[in-house]
C-alpha positions, -999 to +999 in steps of 0.1 A: -242+005+200-261-015+174-246-014+140-211-003+150-196-036+138-189-054+170-195-089+155-177-084+122-147-066+138-147-089+169-143-120+147-114-106+129-097-094+161-102-128+177-087-145+147-056-122+147-051-127+184-058-164+181-086-162+208-121-176+208-149-151+198-182-148+215-212-125+205-234-120+236-266-120+216-256-152+198-249-167+233-283-157+245-299-174+215-277-206+221-287-208+257-324-201+254-331-215+220-350-183+212-343-153+191-336-120+208-367-105+190-388-133+204-376-128+240-382-091+237-417-095+223-428-124+245-411-117+278-401-081+275-369-062+278-363-068+316-364-105+310-340-102+281-316-080+302-316-106+330-306-134+306-280-111+290-265-103+324-262-140+331-245-147+298-221-118+303-212-131+337-204-165+323-184-151+294-164-126+315-156-152+342-138-175+318-101-180+325-095-182+288-087-148+271-113-142+245-129-115+224-165-107+233-188-086+213-210-074+241-244-062+231-248-024+234-273-027+262-252-049+284-237-018+301-272-010+315-265-036+343-242-022+370-229-057+378-220-063+342-202-029+341-181-039+371-173-073+355-164-056+322-140-032+340-124-060+360-122-087+333-099-073+306-095-047+280-127-030+270-129-011+237-158+012+230-165+010+193-180+043+183-197+057+152-221+086+147-258+079+148-262+087+111-237+059+103-255+035+127-289+043+111-275+034+077-260+001+090-290-010+110-316-003+084-308-034+064-320-059+090-352-069+109-335-085+140-333-053+161-366-050+179-357-018+196-354+000+162-388-010+149-405+024+150-380+053+146-344+041+143-328+075+143-347+087+174-341+054+192-304+053+184-300+090+194-317+083+227-297+051+233-265+071+227-275+098+252-286+072+278-255+050+274-226+073+266-216+078+302-219+040+308-197+032+279-172+058+290-172+043+325-161+008+313-139+016+283-102+015+283-102+030+248-125+044+222-121+034+185-137+053+156-156+027+136-162+048+106-127+038+094-122+008+071-126-025+090-089-034+087-081-001+103-106-006+131-092-041+137-056-028+138-066-001+162-082-025+186-053-049+185-030-019+192-051-011+223-050-047+236-012-048+231-007-014+247-028-022+277-012-056+280-043-071+295-063-101+284 
């Protein structure tokens, strides 16, 4: 979900595991030369999801073990969910909606939250919970301090023993 800390935590996990780090939204921007907000407002969500799925396919097909901060909506694509399950260890970083509202209220780069962030995040959680559960090897509570979250994720990776 937005605001859970995927990018911040992902960078630290990647550094500790000595792996490259990729943020799927940053990769969309790098490949299109356009901000996510621009793609949403100009081309619409379906066009963005198509680009996102292509980016995820490329990232997940790499033979190099990496850490990927997959955008929360990437699980909406069934092919991406299959690729996630088949490509390595997937950690569902989870935090309550109240926490996410607080964390996401500071930025303007989240077009889906423009009108009513709490209602939108609550609906997203309801819509995506089963999808996150479907792909996740583990769930990590992201209300803990960042160092604890990072250590928890590394422990999951080491326990699962997968890339």
